[in-house]
C-alpha positions in Angstrom: -28.6 47.3 -11.4 -31.8 45.4 -12.2 -32.7 48.1 -14.7 -29.4 47.6 -16.5 -29.9 43.9 -16.8 -33.6 44.3 -18.0 -32.3 46.6 -20.7 -29.5 44.2 -21.6 -32.0 41.3 -21.9 -34.3 43.5 -24.1 -31.4 44.4 -26.3 -30.5 40.8 -26.9 -34.1 40.2 -28.0 -34.1 43.1 -30.5 -32.1 40.9 -32.9 -33.2 37.5 -31.7 -31.8 35.6 -34.7 -28.3 37.0 -34.2 -28.4 36.4 -30.5 -29.6 32.8 -31.0 -26.9 32.0 -33.5 -24.2 33.4 -31.3 -25.6 31.6 -28.2 -25.9 28.3 -30.0 -22.3 28.7 -31.2 -21.2 29.2 -27.6 -23.4 26.2 -26.5 -21.8 24.0 -29.1 -18.3 25.0 -28.1 -19.1 24.3 -24.5 -20.7 20.9 -25.1 -17.8 19.7 -27.4 -15.2 20.9 -24.9 -17.0 19.1 -22.0 -17.1 15.9 -24.1 -13.4 16.2 -25.1 -12.3 16.8 -21.5 -14.5 13.9 -20.2 -13.0 11.6 -22.8 -9.5 12.7 -21.8 -10.3 12.1 -18.2 -11.7 8.7 -19.0 -8.6 7.9 -21.0 -6.3 9.0 -18.2 -8.2 6.9 -15.7 -8.2 3.9 -18.0 -4.5 4.3 -18.5 -3.8 4.4 -14.7 -6.2 1.5 -14.2 -4.6 -0.5 -17.0 -1.2 0.1 -15.6 -2.0 -1.0 -12.0 -4.5 -3.8 -12.8 -2.7 -5.1 -15.9 0.6 -6.2 -14.2 2.2 -3.4 -12.2 -0.1 -3.2 -9.1 -0.1 -0.2 -6.8 3.2 -1.0 -5.1 6.1 -3.3 -6.0 8.9 -4.7 -3.9 12.3 -5.8 -5.4 15.8 -6.5 -4.5 17.4 -3.0 -4.8 19.5 -3.9 -7.9 17.2 -6.3 -9.6 15.5 -3.9 -12.0 18.9 -2.7 -13.3 20.4 -6.2 -13.9 17.5 -8.7 -14.0 19.9 -11.2 -12.4 18.2 -14.4 -11.3 19.9 -14.4 -7.8 18.7 -10.9 -6.9 15.5 -12.0 -5.2 13.6 -11.1 -2.1 12.0 -13.5 0.5 8.6 -14.7 -0.5 7.8 -17.4 2.0 4.4 -17.7 3.7 5.5 -15.7 6.7 6.8 -12.8 4.6 3.8 -12.6 2.4 1.4 -12.8 5.4 3.2 -9.9 7.0 2.7 -7.8 3.8 -1.0 -8.8 3.7 -1.5 -7.6 7.2 -0.1 -4.2 6.5 -2.5 -1.3 6.7 -4.4 -0.6 3.4 -3.2 -3.7 1.6 -5.9 -5.6 -0.3 -3.8 -8.2 -2.1 -0.2 -9.5 -2.4 1.3 -11.5 -5.3 4.8 -12.9 -5.6 6.4 -13.3 -9.0 9.5 -14.9 -10.6 11.0 -14.1 -13.9 13.5 -15.9 -16.2 14.4 -16.2 -19.9 14.4 -19.6 -21.5 14.4 -21.5 -24.8 11.1 -23.1 -25.9 10.5 -25.5 -28.7 7.7 -27.6 -30.3 8.6 -29.9 -33.1 10.8 -28.1 -35.5 9.9 -24.6 -34.2 11.5 -22.8 -31.3 11.5 -19.4 -29.7 13.1 -17.5 -26.9 10.6 -16.8 -24.1 10.2 -14.9 -20.9 9.0 -17.1 -18.0 6.7 -15.5 -15.5 5.9 -17.6 -12.4 2.8 -16.6 -10.5 0.4 -18.0 -7.9 -2.9 -17.9 -9.7 -5.0 -17.2 -6.6 -2.6 -14.5 -5.3 -2.3 -12.8 -8.7 -6.1 -12.6 -9.1 -6.2 -10.5 -5.9 -3.8 -7.9 -7.4 -4.3 -7.8 -11.2 -6.8 -8.9 -13.9 -4.2 -11.0 -15.7 -6.5 -14.0 -15.5 -9.2 -12.2 -17.5 -6.8 -11.9 -20.5 -7.1 -15.6 -21.2 -8.6 -16.0 -24.7 -8.7 -19.8 -25.1 -8.3 -22.9 -23.0 -7.9 -23.1 -19.3 -6.1 -21.0 -16.7 -3.3 -22.2 -14.5 -4.2 -24.7 -11.8 -4.3 -23.3 -8.3 -2.4 -26.4 -7.0 1.3 -26.5 -7.6 2.9 -29.3 -9.6 4.4 -32.0 -7.3 8.1 -32.3 -7.7 10.3 -35.3 -6.6 12.5 -34.9 -3.6 16.2 -34.2 -4.1 18.6 -36.8 -2.7 22.2 -36.3 -1.6 25.0 -38.0 -3.5 26.8 -40.9 -2.0 30.6 -40.8 -1.7 30.9 -43.0 -4.8 28.6 -40.7 -6.7 30.5 -37.6 -5.5 33.8 -39.2 -6.7 32.2 -40.0 -10.1 30.8 -36.4 -10.3 34.3 -35.0 -9.7 35.8 -37.4 -12.3 33.2 -36.2 -14.8 33.9 -32.6 -14.0 37.7 -33.1 -14.4 37.2 -35.0 -17.7 35.0 -32.2 -19.0 37.6 -29.5 -18.1 40.4 -31.5 -19.7 38.3 -32.0 -22.9 37.6 -28.3 -23.0 41.2 -27.3 -22.7 42.2 -29.9 -25.4 39.7 -28.3 -27.8 41.0 -24.8 -27.0 44.6 -25.9 -27.6 43.7 -27.6 -30.9 44.7 -31.1 -29.7 42.6 -33.9 -31.1 41.1 -36.4 -28.6 42.4 -39.9 -29.3 39.9 -42.7 -29.9 40.9 -44.4 -26.6 40.6 -41.3 -24.5 37.5 -41.4 -22.2 35.0 -38.5 -22.6 32.5 -37.3 -20.0 29.4 -39.3 -20.1 26.3 -37.2 -20.8 24.0 -39.9 -19.4 25.9 -40.2 -16.2 26.0 -36.4 -15.7 22.2 -36.1 -16.3 21.6 -38.9 -13.9 23.5 -37.2 -11.1 21.8 -33.8 -11.9 18.4 -35.6 -11.8 19.3 -36.9 -8.3 20.4 -33.5 -7.0 17.6 -31.5 -8.8 14.9 -33.9 -9.7 12.1 -32.9 -12.1 8.4 -32.8 -11.6 6.2 -35.9 -11.2 4.1 -34.7 -14.1 4.3 -32.0 -16.8 3.7 -28.5 -15.4 0.8 -26.7 -17.1 1.5 -23.4 -18.8 -0.3 -20.5 -20.4 1.4 -18.7 -23.3 0.9 -15.6 -25.4 -1.4 -15.9 -28.4 1.3 -14.8 -30.9 3.8 -17.2 -29.3 1.4 -20.1 -29.7 0.9 -19.1 -33.4 4.7 -18.9 -34.0 5.1 -22.4 -32.5 2.4 -23.8 -34.7 0.0 -24.5 -31.8 -3.8 -24.5 -32.1 -6.7 -25.7 -30.1 -8.7 -28.7 -31.1 -12.4 -28.3 -32.3 -13.6 -28.4 -28.7 -11.2 -25.6 -27.6 -8.7 -27.9 -25.7 -4.9 -27.6 -26.0 -2.7 -30.1 -24.3 0.4 -29.9 -26.6 3.7 -30.8 -25.1 6.5 -28.2 -25.2 10.3 -28.6 -24.6 11.9 -26.1 -22.3 15.5 -25.4 -21.7 16.2 -23.0 -18.8 19.3 -22.1 -16.7 18.8 -21.9 -13.0 20.2 -19.3 -10.5 23.3 -21.4 -9.9 24.1 -22.0 -13.6 22.6 -25.5 -13.9 20.6 -26.0 -17.0 17.3 -27.9 -16.8 15.4 -29.6 -19.7 11.8 -30.5 -19.1 8.5 -31.0 -20.8 5.5 -28.6 -20.3 1.8 -29.0 -21.2 -0.1 -26.2 -22.7 -3.3 -25.3 -20.8 -4.4 -22.1 -22.5 -3.6 -19.0 -24.4 -3.2 -15.4 -23.2 -4.0 -12.3 -25.2 -3.1 -9.0 -23.5 -3.1 -6.8 -26.5 0.6 -6.0 -26.0 2.8 -7.3 -28.7 5.9 -8.0 -26.6 3.9 -10.0 -24.1 1.7 -11.9 -26.5 4.8 -12.8 -28.6 7.2 -14.0 -25.8 5.4 -14.4 -22.4 4.9 -17.9 -20.9 3.1 -18.2 -17.5 3.5 -21.0 -15.1 2.9 -21.7 -11.4 5.3 -19.8 -9.1 6.3 -23.1 -7.3 7.3 -24.7 -10.6 9.5 -21.8 -11.6 11.1 -21.7 -8.1 12.0 -25.4 -8.6 13.4 -24.8 -12.1 15.5 -21.8 -10.9 16.4 -23.4 -7.6 15.1 -20.4 -5.7 12.8 -21.9 -3.0 10.6 -19.3 -1.2 12.1 -16.5 -3.3 10.6 -13.9 -5.7 12.0 -11.3 -8.0 8.9 -9.1 -7.5 6.1 -8.7 -5.0 3.1 -6.7 -6.2 0.6 -5.2 -3.8 -2.9 -3.9 -4.4 -4.3 -1.2 -2.1 -7.8 -0.5 -1.0 -7.1 3.2 -1.7 -4.9 3.7 -4.8 -4.5 7.4 -4.0 -2.4 6.4 -1.0 0.2 4.4 -3.1 3.1 6.9 -2.6 2.5 7.2 1.2 2.1 3.4 1.7 5.2 2.7 -0.3 7.2 5.1 1.9 5.8 3.5 5.0 6.7 0.0 3.8 10.2 1.1 2.8 10.8 2.4 6.3 9.5 -0.9 7.7 11.5 -3.3 5.4 14.8 -1.3 5.4 17.4 -1.0 2.6 17.5 -4.8 1.9 14.4 -4.3 -0.3 13.3 -1.6 -2.6 9.6 -0.4 -2.4 8.2 1.7 -5.2 4.7 2.9 -6.0 3.3 2.5 -9.5 4.0 6.2 -10.3 7.7 5.7 -9.4 7.8 2.6 -11.6 6.0 4.1 -14.5 6.8 7.9 -14.6 6.2 7.7 -18.4 2.5 7.1 -17.8 2.2 10.2 -15.6 4.2 12.2 -18.2 1.8 10.9 -21.0 -1.3 11.9 -19.0 0.2 15.4 -18.3 1.1 15.8 -22.0 -2.4 14.7 -23.1 -4.1 17.1 -20.7 -1.9 20.0 -21.8 -2.8 19.2 -25.5 -6.5 19.1 -24.7 -6.2 22.3 -22.7 -4.6 24.0 -25.7 -7.3 22.8 -28.0 -10.1 23.9 -25.6 -8.5 27.3 -25.4 -8.4 27.6 -29.2 -12.0 26.6 -29.5 -13.1 29.2 -26.9 -10.8 31.8 -28.5 -12.7 31.3 -31.7 -16.0 31.6 -29.8 -14.7 34.8 -28.2 -14.1 36.3 -31.7 -17.7 35.5 -32.4 -18.9 37.3 -29.3 -16.6 40.2 -30.2 -18.2 40.5 -33.6 -21.8 40.2 -32.3 -21.4 42.8 -29.6 -19.4 45.2 -31.9 -22.1 45.0 -34.6 -24.8 45.5 -31.9 -23.1 48.6 -30.5 -22.5 50.1 -33.9 -26.2 49.6 -34.8 -27.3 51.4 -31.5 -25.0 54.4 -31.6 -27.9 56.9 -31.7 -29.7 55.1 -28.8 -26.5 55.0 -26.7 -25.7 58.6 -27.4 -29.3 59.6 -26.5 -29.0 57.7 -23.2 -25.7 59.4 -22.4 -27.2 62.8 -23.3 -30.0 62.1 -20.9 -27.5 61.5 -18.1 -26.5 57.8 -18.3 -22.9 57.6 -17.0 -20.2 56.0 -19.2 -19.7 53.3 -16.7 -23.4 52.4 -16.9 -23.0 52.1 -20.7 -20.0 49.9 -20.2 -21.9 47.8 -17.7 -24.9 47.6 -20.1 -22.8 46.1 -22.9 -21.0 43.8 -20.5 -24.3 42.7 -19.0 -25.5 41.7 -22.5 -22.4 39.6 -23.0 -22.8 37.9 -19.6 -26.5 37.1 -20.2 -25.7 35.8 -23.7 -22.9 33.6 -22.3 -25.1 32.3 -19.4 -27.9 31.5 -21.8 -25.6 29.7 -24.2 -23.8 28.1 -21.3 -27.0 26.7 -19.8 -27.8 25.1 -23.2 -24.2 24.0 -23.6 -24.1 22.4 -20.1 -27.3 20.5 -20.8 -26.2 19.3 -24.2 -22.7 18.5 -22.9 -24.0 16.5 -20.0 -26.2 14.5 -22.3 -23.3 13.9 -24.7 -21.0 12.8 -21.9 -23.7 10.5 -20.5 -24.0 8.9 -23.9 -20.2 8.5 -24.1 -20.2 7.0 -20.6 -22.8 4.3 -21.5 -21.9 3.6 -25.2 -18.4 4.9 -25.4 -16.4 5.7 -28.6 -15.6 2.5 -30.5 -12.1 2.6 -32.0 -11.8 -1.1 -32.6 -11.9 -0.6 -36.4 -8.4 0.9 -36.0 -7.1 -2.3 -34.5 -5.5 -3.0 -31.1 -3.5 -0.2 -29.6 -1.6 0.6 -26.5 -0.3 3.8 -24.8 3.1 3.7 -23.1 3.0 -0.1 -23.1 -0.5 -0.3 -21.5 -3.1 -2.1 -23.5 -6.2 0.1 -24.0 -9.8 -1.0 -24.3 -11.3 -0.8 -27.9 -14.1 1.5 -26.6 -13.2 4.8 -25.0 -15.6 5.9 -22.3 -16.0 9.4 -20.9 -15.7 10.3 -17.2 -17.0 13.7 -16.3 -15.7 15.4 -13.2 -16.9 18.6 -11.6 -13.8 20.4 -12.9 -14.5 19.1 -16.3 -17.9 20.8 -16.3 -17.0 24.0 -14.4 -13.7 24.8 -16.2 -15.1 25.1 -19.7 -18.0 27.3 -18.5 -15.6 29.6 -16.6 -13.3 29.8 -19.6 -16.2 30.6 -21.9 -17.5 33.5 -19.7 -14.0 34.8 -19.1 -13.0 34.8 -22.8 -16.3 36.2 -23.9 -16.2 39.1 -21.3 -12.6 39.9 -22.3 -13.7 39.9 -26.0 -16.7 42.2 -25.2 -14.4 44.8 -23.5 -13.5 46.4 -26.9 -17.0 47.2 -28.0 -18.0 48.1 -24.4 -15.1 50.6 -24.0 -15.9 52.0 -27.4 -19.5 52.6 -26.4 -18.5 54.1 -23.1 -16.3 56.6 -24.8 -18.8 57.5 -27.5 -19.5 61.2 -27.6 -23.2 62.0 -27.5 -23.0 64.6 -30.3 -21.0 62.2 -32.6 -23.4 59.3 -31.9 -26.5 61.4 -32.7 -25.1 62.3 -36.1 -24.4 58.6 -36.9 -26.8 57.1 -39.5 
């Protein structure tokens, strides 16, 4: 066996230039495929990390029908005791409760529909990196805005409230029936209604601070002063869970830039406690996001929590909430696998050509060896040994070059910022793509290279093994 490999190595050196060109071609194919797979692995990891750290978290808890309807009253308990119980669960690193609502926001003559997102700044920082997306100004205050205490209506006020309600109903029916209201007819007093509503659901003692998306701020004509401070006053109109509309003033603290158009254009963040007061949902949340110490256990932890909480709440892992992200990763890997196969297929054609030419040039030599008693299987083994040695030599160079290229891509990355901001499946991506090489990412290209090259060399090897000694001796 050692004699065969010594002969194979000698044969590769007989036409060193051709062997070097073929080997370098294999090395280049291997290095580029390693870098491509490493970039794809890095992109997949960043996509998963961006999904979980951006907003989703590893696990989310909702009222079972909330995601389908987004109804305000479909909430789950989010009091201190409930959140503490979730934090004490095995493998849980952070817990953040959230509230959502849609409202109407205005500033001066400009207005826009917005999505309100109520968060606890300290809790949210333990689950996501949303606070790192702030591009200007300040973040939300950790302390909740103080709100005035509600007071029950007296009997006189209750009677007045009923009279205002009856008058409003009568006025509405009169308009529907086309009857004009006479000048002497009393109409509901807006000021009296607002006074009663303020007593039942009083506003905050000061303007709540908010952080809004960068594009939303631009659409409203907002900008920071030369020192980077904001402080503009916004008017908000929002309807609570019981159908009561609230009108209050907000103060801009800063601007958020996530890189996602729908969030930067319509998202407005405020303290969870403030939104709970506005929606009249004390100690409630529409969504509770959890961060785990081991993200790989998300599905198992979600199933365990679901069994613990029962059917009153729905527990889902990030992969259940975002199956589109998993599908995108699978599609990207399939595409990259196809491209790698094509590259190695072309490399295999090069190996086929090299070995075929080598065998054709050595017909007389191979015929003489067979005439001297070298078995056909030994001739087959000789040609295959040349192919394996050529692949291993090129593979060693390719592994070294590929590892160096991947290391450079890990440190410096591939800057795509000149193409502008981009996102995949609604997940904002970093402007610099970084490679992440795994053991499979290095071993798989090398195995595919050797396998395709060996299969390609079977044609010239079989031809050499079947070569008749007499016919080969007559070849020029």
